C-alpha positions in Angstrom: -6.3 3.6 10.9 -4.9 3.8 7.5 -3.0 6.4 5.4 -2.5 7.1 1.7 0.2 5.3 -0.2 3.6 6.9 -0.9 4.1 7.1 -4.6 7.8 5.6 -4.0 6.6 2.8 -1.8 7.0 0.2 -4.5 10.4 0.6 -5.9 11.1 -3.3 -6.4 7.7 -4.4 -7.9 8.0 -7.7 -9.7 8.1 -7.4 -13.3 4.9 -7.9 -15.0 2.6 -6.4 -12.4 2.3 -3.0 -14.0 1.6 -4.5 -17.5 -1.3 -6.4 -15.8 -3.2 -3.3 -15.1 -6.0 -1.4 -16.7 -9.1 -3.2 -17.8 -7.8 -6.6 -17.3 -7.6 -6.0 -13.3 -11.0 -7.3 -12.6 -10.0 -10.5 -14.3 -6.9 -11.0 -12.3 -6.2 -14.6 -11.7 -3.5 -16.7 -9.9 -2.4 -20.2 -10.2 -4.2 -22.6 -7.7 -1.1 -23.6 -6.1 -0.4 -19.8 -5.4 -3.8 -19.0 -4.0 -4.3 -16.2 -1.4 -3.9 -17.9 2.0 -6.8 -18.1 4.5 -6.9 -18.4 8.2 -9.8 -19.4 10.3 -11.8 -17.1 12.6 -11.3 -19.0 15.8 -14.8 -18.5 17.2 -16.5 -20.0 14.0 -13.9 -21.8 11.9 -15.0 -19.5 8.9 -11.9 -18.9 6.8 -10.7 -15.3 6.1 -8.2 -14.3 3.3 -5.1 -13.0 5.1 -4.9 -9.7 3.1 -7.5 -7.0 2.9 -7.8 -3.2 2.8 -8.4 -0.4 5.1 -10.3 2.7 4.1 -9.3 5.5 6.4 -8.5 8.8 4.5 -8.3 7.1 1.0 -12.0 6.4 0.9 -12.8 9.7 2.4 -13.6 11.8 -0.7 -16.4 13.6 -2.4 -17.5 14.3 -6.0 -14.2 13.0 -7.4 -14.9 10.6 -10.4 -11.2 9.7 -10.9 -11.0 8.6 -7.2 -14.1 6.9 -7.4 -13.1 4.9 -10.5 -9.7 4.0 -9.0 -11.3 2.8 -5.8 -13.7 0.7 -7.9 -10.7 -1.0 -9.5 -9.2 -1.6 -6.2 -12.3 -3.6 -4.8 -12.5 -5.4 -8.2 -8.8 -6.5 -7.9 -9.3 -7.4 -4.1 -12.1 -9.7 -5.0 -10.5 -11.1 -8.3 -7.5 -11.9 -6.4 -9.2 -14.0 -3.6 -9.7 -11.3 -1.1 -12.7 -9.9 0.7 -11.8 -8.2 4.0 -12.5 -4.4 4.1 -12.2 -2.4 7.2 -13.9 1.1 7.8 -15.5 3.1 10.5 -18.1 5.8 11.0 -15.4 8.2 12.0 -13.6 7.9 8.7 -15.5 10.8 7.1 -17.2 9.8 4.0 -15.6 6.4 3.8 -18.6 4.3 4.7 -20.7 6.2 2.1 -18.1 5.7 -0.6 -17.7 2.0 0.1 -21.3 1.5 0.3 -21.5 3.2 -3.1 -18.9 1.2 -4.5 -20.3 -2.2 -3.4 -23.5 -1.1 -5.0 -21.9 -0.1 -8.3 -19.7 -3.3 -8.5 -22.3 -5.7 -7.1 -19.7 -7.3 -4.7 -21.3 -6.8 -1.4 -21.9 -10.6 -1.0 -18.4 -11.4 -1.7 -16.9 -9.1 0.9 -16.3 -9.2 4.5 -17.1 -5.7 5.9 -15.9 -4.6 9.1 -16.7 -1.2 10.6 -16.6 0.5 14.0 -18.5 2.7 16.5 -16.9 4.8 19.4 -16.5 2.6 22.5 -17.2 5.7 24.7 -20.7 6.2 23.2 -23.8 6.0 25.2 -26.1 3.0 24.5 -28.4 5.2 22.3 -25.6 6.7 20.5 -24.1 3.3 19.8 -27.3 2.1 18.4 -27.6 5.2 16.2 -24.1 4.7 14.9 -25.0 1.1 14.0 -28.0 2.1 12.0 -26.0 5.0 10.1 -23.3 2.5 9.2 -25.8 0.1 7.9 -27.4 2.9 5.8 -24.2 4.3 4.7 -22.9 0.9 3.7 -26.2 0.0 2.0 -26.4 -3.4 3.7 -28.7 -5.1 6.1 -25.9 -6.6 8.0 -22.4 -5.9 8.9 -19.9 -8.8 9.1 -17.8 -7.3 11.9 -18.7 -4.6 14.3 -16.0 -3.3 16.4 -15.8 -1.0 19.5 -13.2 1.6 18.5 -10.2 2.4 20.8 -11.4 0.5 24.0 -9.5 1.9 26.9 -11.8 1.0 29.8 -10.9 -2.2 31.5 -14.5 -2.6 32.5 -15.8 -2.3 28.8 -18.8 -4.6 28.3 -19.7 -6.4 25.2 -23.2 -6.7 26.1 -24.6 -4.4 23.5 -22.4 -5.6 20.8 -23.6 -9.3 21.5 -27.2 -8.0 21.4 -26.6 -6.7 17.8 -25.0 -10.1 16.9 -28.0 -12.0 18.2 -30.4 -9.7 16.5 -28.5 -10.4 13.2 -27.2 -6.8 12.6 -23.6 -8.2 12.6 -22.0 -11.6 12.3 -19.0 -10.8 14.6 -18.0 -8.5 17.4 -14.7 -7.1 18.3 -12.6 -4.1 19.4 -9.7 -2.1 18.6 -6.9 -0.2 20.2 -4.3 2.5 18.7 -2.4 3.6 21.9 0.0 1.9 24.1 -1.7 3.4 27.3 -4.7 1.2 26.4 -2.7 -2.0 26.4 -3.3 -3.0 30.0 -7.0 -2.3 29.8 -7.4 -4.1 26.5 -5.5 -7.3 27.9 -8.2 -7.4 30.7 -11.2 -7.1 28.3 -9.7 -9.7 26.0 -9.2 -12.2 28.9 -12.9 -11.5 30.2 -15.0 -10.9 27.0 -13.2 -13.3 24.6 -14.3 -11.2 21.5 -14.5 -12.8 18.0 -11.9 -10.2 16.6 -9.1 -7.8 18.1 -7.6 -5.0 15.9 -4.2 -3.4 16.7 -1.5 -1.5 14.9 1.7 -3.7 14.4 4.6 -3.6 12.0 8.3 -4.3 11.6 8.9 -0.7 12.6 6.5 -0.7 15.6 6.6 -3.9 17.5 5.1 -2.6 20.7 2.1 -5.0 20.7 4.1 -8.1 20.0 5.1 -9.1 23.6 1.8 -8.6 25.3 -1.3 -7.9 23.1 -0.7 -10.4 20.2 -0.3 -13.4 22.5 -3.4 -12.0 24.7 -5.5 -12.0 21.5 -4.4 -15.6 20.6 -5.1 -16.8 24.2 -8.5 -15.2 24.1 -9.4 -17.0 20.9 -9.7 -13.7 19.0 -9.0 -13.3 15.2 -6.3 -10.7 15.0 -6.4 -7.9 12.4 -3.4 -5.6 11.9 -3.6 -2.0 10.6 -0.8 0.4 10.0 1.4 -2.3 8.6 3.7 0.4 6.8 3.8 2.7 9.8 1.9 5.5 8.2 4.4 5.0 5.2 7.3 6.0 7.5 8.9 2.6 6.7 8.9 3.3 2.9 10.6 6.6 3.8 13.2 4.7 5.8 14.2 2.2 3.2 14.1 4.9 0.2 15.6 3.5 -2.8 17.4 0.6 -1.2 17.1 -2.7 -2.9 15.7 -5.5 -0.9 18.2 -7.7 1.0 19.0 -10.8 -0.9 17.4 -13.0 1.9 14.0 -11.6 0.8 13.9 -14.1 -2.0 13.9 -17.0 0.6 10.4 -16.2 1.4 9.2 -14.7 -1.9 9.2 -11.1 -1.2 9.6 -9.1 -4.4 8.8 -5.7 -3.0 9.2 -3.7 0.1 5.4 -3.9 0.7 5.5 -7.7 0.4 8.7 -7.8 2.7 6.8 -5.8 5.5 3.5 -7.6 5.1 5.0 -11.1 5.1 6.8 -10.3 8.2 3.6 -9.4 9.9 1.6 -12.4 8.5 4.3 -14.7 9.7 3.4 -14.0 13.2 1.3 -17.0 14.6 -1.3 -15.0 16.3 -2.2 -12.8 13.1 -5.3 -13.6 11.1 -5.1 -10.8 8.4 -3.6 -7.6 7.6 -5.5 -4.4 6.4 -3.2 -2.0 4.6 -4.7 1.2 3.1 -4.7 0.7 -0.5 -5.7 3.5 -3.1 -4.3 2.0 -6.3 -5.0 -1.2 -8.0 -1.4 -2.0 -8.7 -0.8 -1.7 -5.0 -3.6 -4.2 -4.4 -1.9 -6.8 -6.7 1.2 -6.3 -4.8 -0.3 -6.6 -1.3 -2.1 -9.7 -2.5 1.1 -11.2 -3.5 2.3 -11.0 0.2 -0.4 -13.3 1.1 0.8 -16.0 -1.2 3.6 -18.5 -1.0 6.2 -19.0 1.7 6.2 -16.9 4.9 9.2 -16.2 7.2 9.9 -18.8 9.8 11.0 -17.9 13.4 14.8 -17.8 12.4 13.9 -15.6 9.3 11.9 -13.2 11.4 14.7 -12.6 13.7 17.0 -11.9 10.6 14.5 -9.5 9.4 14.3 -7.7 12.7 18.2 -7.6 12.9 18.3 -6.2 9.4 15.7 -3.6 10.0 16.9 -2.3 13.4 20.4 -1.8 11.8 19.2 0.6 9.1 
C-alpha cells in the first residue's frame, strides 16, 4: 500500500537534483562506482535493484494527461537510474490499467520487474479470474511476481500460486500483510510454504515487524519487500522543516527520504523498498538512497534513538 507524496517531503534535497529534471530525466546516468545496489532473490539468485516504486493511489487516475505524462517520466527515471521493481495490485483501482498503458507507451516492459496481487480470500475461480484480469490490464503475458494480498489464515496454501508459476503465468510467488493481527499466522505460512517473496510495511516510524516478521522472512528464504517506508507521509510531517542530523552525512543521506530509506535498506533481511513515487524528482531522490554507504548496526541504533526522541 502506498500514498501520494507530501510536497514538503524533500526539504533537504541535494543541490543539483532539481536542475537535472525535465527532458533530461530519461537519460539520467550515475557513475559506475555509484550504481544502484542490487540484492539476490534467495530462491533463484536473480538480482533485484533495491529501490522500486509502489502504485497505490498515485497510479489510480483516469483521463488526466498531466498525470499520465508525469508518471511516464517516473517510469523512465526509474529505468534510467538502474531500477526495475514496480508493485501494484488489482485492488488499486485503475493502477494496473495505467501501468500497462505506460509500459506500452514507453516500451519498458521487458526492462521492468512487475509485481501484483490478488485477494488471499478469493475462491479458486475468482483468483484465476483475477490473474487473467491483471495480465490483461498490464498488457503482458507474464507477471514477474504474483502475491496473495493480506494473508491472515495460518493454513493458507500456495498450491494455486505454484500452479500459475509452473504454467509460466508468473515467475515468482509471494504474499503480503498489512496488519499486526496477521503476524502470527503469516509466520506459520512463511515457515511452511517458504515463498519466493514476502511484503510487509516497515519504517523507522513503524518497527513492529522488525522483531518477528523480518527475521522470519529471512529464515524462510523469502526476498523481502518493504512498503509504506514513509508511514503514509506521517514521517515527513513529524520532521517538518528540521535539518538532517549531522550524522546523516556519515552514510550519505542528503534528504529526509534518503535518511528514511537507507535505515530500512540497512536491515539485513530487506531485499528492496517500494515507496509510492509520483514525481520524477522524487524518483531521483529515492534512487540515491540505494547508492553508496548504508548505516551499520551501531548507526541504526543511533538513528532509532534520534527518531524516538523527536
